[in-house]
C-alpha positions as CSV (number, residue, x, y, z in Angstrom):
1,M,107.9,106.8,92.9
2,T,108.4,104.7,90.2
3,A,105.6,103.5,88.1
4,S,103.4,100.5,88.8
5,T,104.8,97.8,85.1
6,P,101.2,96.9,83.4
7,G,100.6,93.3,84.8
8,A,103.0,93.5,87.0
9,P,102.2,92.1,90.8
10,T,100.5,93.6,93.9
11,V,102.9,93.2,96.8
12,V,100.6,92.8,99.6
13,L,102.7,93.2,102.9
14,V,100.7,91.6,106.3
15,H,102.3,92.8,109.8
16,G,103.1,90.7,112.8
17,A,102.9,91.0,116.8
18,F,103.4,93.7,118.6
19,A,103.8,96.2,115.3
20,D,100.6,97.8,113.2
21,S,101.6,98.3,108.7
22,S,104.1,101.3,109.8
23,S,106.3,98.9,109.9
24,W,106.8,97.9,106.8
25,N,107.4,101.6,105.7
26,G,111.9,101.6,104.3
27,V,110.7,98.4,102.5
28,I,107.6,100.5,101.0
29,R,109.8,103.3,99.4
30,D,112.3,100.5,98.4
31,L,109.5,98.2,96.9
32,Q,107.4,101.3,95.4
33,G,111.3,102.7,93.7
34,A,111.5,99.3,92.0
35,G,107.6,99.9,90.7
36,H,105.3,98.1,92.5
37,R,102.1,98.5,93.3
38,V,102.1,97.6,97.5
39,V,99.1,97.5,99.7
40,A,100.4,97.0,103.8
41,V,97.3,95.1,105.7
42,A,96.2,96.2,109.1
43,N,96.1,92.9,110.6
44,P,93.6,93.1,113.3
45,L,95.3,90.1,115.7
46,R,92.3,89.1,117.0
47,G,92.0,85.2,116.2
48,L,94.0,83.8,113.3
49,H,90.9,82.1,111.7
50,A,89.2,85.8,111.8
51,D,92.2,87.5,110.7
52,A,92.7,85.4,108.1
53,E,89.5,86.1,107.0
54,Y,89.9,89.7,106.7
55,L,93.0,89.5,104.9
56,R,91.1,87.4,102.5
57,G,88.3,89.7,102.0
58,V,91.7,92.5,101.1
59,L,93.2,89.3,98.3
60,D,89.7,89.0,96.9
61,S,89.7,92.9,96.5
62,L,92.5,93.6,94.0
63,D,92.9,92.6,90.6
64,G,95.8,90.3,88.9
65,P,98.3,88.6,90.6
66,I,99.5,89.1,94.0
67,V,102.7,88.4,95.8
68,L,102.3,88.5,99.8
69,A,104.3,89.4,102.3
70,G,104.5,88.2,106.2
71,H,106.3,88.7,109.3
72,S,106.2,86.8,112.6
73,Y,102.6,86.1,113.0
74,G,101.6,87.8,109.7
75,G,103.0,84.4,108.5
76,S,100.9,82.2,110.4
77,V,97.8,84.5,109.0
78,M,99.2,84.6,104.9
79,S,99.1,81.0,105.0
80,E,95.9,80.5,105.8
81,A,94.3,83.7,104.4
82,A,95.8,82.5,100.6
83,D,95.0,78.4,100.3
84,G,93.7,78.2,97.4
85,H,93.7,81.9,96.4
86,P,93.9,81.5,92.1
87,D,95.6,85.1,92.8
88,V,98.7,84.7,95.1
89,R,102.4,84.0,93.2
90,A,104.8,83.4,96.1
91,L,104.8,84.2,99.6
92,V,107.2,85.6,101.1
93,Y,108.0,84.7,104.9
94,V,109.9,87.7,106.8
95,A,111.4,86.5,109.8
96,S,108.0,84.7,110.4
97,F,106.2,81.2,111.0
98,I,105.4,78.9,109.1
99,L,102.6,77.0,109.9
100,E,101.5,72.8,109.2
101,E,97.9,71.9,109.4
102,G,97.3,71.5,113.4
103,E,99.8,74.1,115.0
104,S,99.8,77.2,116.4
105,T,102.0,80.3,116.1
106,S,102.3,79.6,120.3
107,Q,103.4,75.9,119.5
108,L,105.9,76.6,117.2
109,A,107.1,79.6,119.1
110,G,108.5,77.0,122.1
111,R,109.6,74.8,120.0
112,F,113.4,75.9,119.8
113,P,115.9,77.1,122.6
114,G,116.8,81.3,123.0
115,A,113.2,83.2,122.0
116,Q,112.9,85.5,125.0
117,L,110.2,87.6,124.2
118,G,107.4,85.5,125.9
119,A,109.3,86.7,129.1
120,A,108.6,90.3,128.7
121,L,105.4,89.9,127.4
122,D,102.4,92.0,129.6
123,T,98.9,90.8,129.8
124,V,95.5,93.3,129.9
125,P,92.0,91.0,130.2
126,V,89.9,93.0,127.6
127,P,86.5,91.8,126.7
128,L,85.3,90.9,123.6
129,P,82.4,92.5,121.1
130,G,80.1,89.6,121.8
131,G,80.8,88.9,125.7
132,G,83.1,87.0,127.6
133,T,87.2,88.9,127.2
134,A,90.1,87.6,125.7
135,T,93.5,88.0,127.4
136,D,95.5,90.9,124.9
137,L,99.5,90.5,125.4
138,S,102.5,93.4,124.3
139,I,105.6,94.0,124.9
140,R,106.8,96.0,128.3
141,Q,107.8,99.0,126.6
142,E,111.3,99.2,129.0
143,E,112.2,95.5,127.3
144,F,111.2,96.6,123.9
145,R,114.5,96.7,122.0
146,K,116.2,94.5,123.4
147,V,113.5,91.7,122.3
148,F,112.2,92.8,119.4
149,A,115.1,94.9,117.6
150,A,118.1,95.4,118.8
151,D,119.3,96.9,115.6
152,V,117.0,99.8,115.8
153,P,118.7,103.1,116.8
154,E,116.3,103.8,120.8
155,D,115.1,106.7,119.1
156,V,112.5,104.8,117.0
157,T,112.3,101.9,119.2
158,D,110.8,104.6,122.2
159,L,108.4,105.4,119.0
160,M,107.3,101.5,118.3
161,A,107.2,100.5,121.9
162,A,104.8,102.9,122.5
163,T,102.5,102.6,119.3
164,Q,102.7,98.0,119.2
165,R,100.0,96.3,118.7
166,P,98.9,94.2,121.2
167,I,97.8,90.4,120.0
168,T,95.9,88.0,121.6
169,S,96.9,84.8,122.9
170,A,94.1,83.4,121.5
171,A,94.9,84.4,118.4
172,L,99.1,83.0,118.8
173,D,97.1,79.5,120.2
174,E,94.8,79.1,117.4
175,P,95.7,76.3,115.2
176,A,96.4,76.3,111.3
177,T,93.8,74.3,109.4
178,R,95.9,75.9,106.2
179,A,98.5,75.7,104.7
180,A,99.2,77.9,101.7
181,W,103.1,77.3,100.9
182,R,102.3,73.8,99.9
183,T,100.8,74.7,96.7
184,I,102.4,78.3,96.5
185,P,106.0,79.0,95.5
186,S,108.0,80.1,99.1
187,W,110.7,82.7,100.1
188,N,111.8,82.4,103.5
189,L,113.9,85.2,105.3
190,V,116.0,84.3,108.2
191,T,117.1,87.0,110.9
192,T,120.0,85.2,112.2
193,D,120.0,87.5,115.5
194,D,116.6,87.2,116.3
195,L,115.1,87.5,120.1
196,A,111.8,86.7,119.3
197,I,112.0,83.2,116.7
198,P,115.1,81.7,117.2
199,A,117.3,81.4,113.0
200,A,117.1,77.9,114.4
201,A,113.1,77.5,114.1
202,M,113.0,80.3,111.0
203,R,115.0,77.4,108.9
204,F,113.7,74.6,110.3
205,M,110.3,75.7,109.5
206,G,111.6,76.8,105.6
207,E,113.2,73.7,104.8
208,R,110.1,71.9,106.3
209,A,108.4,73.8,103.5
210,G,110.9,73.6,100.6
211,A,111.2,77.9,100.5
212,H,113.7,80.6,98.6
213,T,115.9,81.2,102.1
214,V,118.1,83.3,102.7
215,E,119.9,84.5,105.9
216,V,120.6,88.1,107.7
217,T,122.1,89.5,109.9
218,A,119.5,91.0,112.4
219,S,116.9,91.8,114.4
220,H,113.3,90.5,114.5
221,A,112.3,94.0,113.7
222,V,114.6,93.1,109.5
223,T,111.3,95.0,108.2
224,V,112.9,98.7,109.8
225,S,116.6,97.3,110.4
226,R,117.3,96.0,106.3
227,P,114.2,97.1,104.8
228,D,116.8,96.7,101.2
229,A,117.2,92.4,102.5
230,V,113.5,92.9,102.7
231,A,112.5,94.6,99.5
232,A,115.3,92.6,97.6
233,L,113.6,89.1,98.5
234,I,110.0,90.1,97.8
235,D,111.3,91.6,94.5
236,E,112.7,88.5,94.0
237,A,110.1,86.5,94.6
238,A,108.3,88.3,92.2
239,R,110.2,88.5,89.4
240,A,110.5,84.3,89.5
241,T,107.3,83.7,89.4
242,A,105.7,86.9,87.5
243,G,104.0,85.0,84.2
């Protein structure tokens, strides 16, 4: 690992639904090799606003500038959490949602044709700490590779499917109240073979946000299948906003 450069930003990575922080492992190796300090956050996946508050706490605990990258639903969370944060210099959306105020992740997921993820989900009722129940969503293991990670080796997707972290339906349905991309420079990685978020949706959201957009031939699990491309875009964002 190359030592981080003094004064360089900390790269904070936020995973999305049906994944965990280890989904960034290849990206982390590349970023650390390029001299970046990296923190991969364990996104709770319980509710958009609660998840954003958790992420905001992580951001507040760090010293110096921050480059924030989110995959899939992680992009929804970081848009909410980073708004108005004085240390966040850049937002990098990786096969991600870029919500406007009042929009929900589920609303954007169904706006363009081509998504196959919804039909592959299982639902499980789970108790809430304060009483009542929520609905957990996870991808059926036999469908996982096809709809989420078609360009990842099968032995790897078998592990990913077994260790996936569910998300509550409420988290996907909660409308955003903030949009950090309005005031923070943003980058947008579009995955053209994505069956979870159609490429047309990612292009639309990126154009609306005025993001610097690049495209890569990859599935939704681009952080696993193309960590080089993801790390390169994050590094570009860090360099473009340095100082």
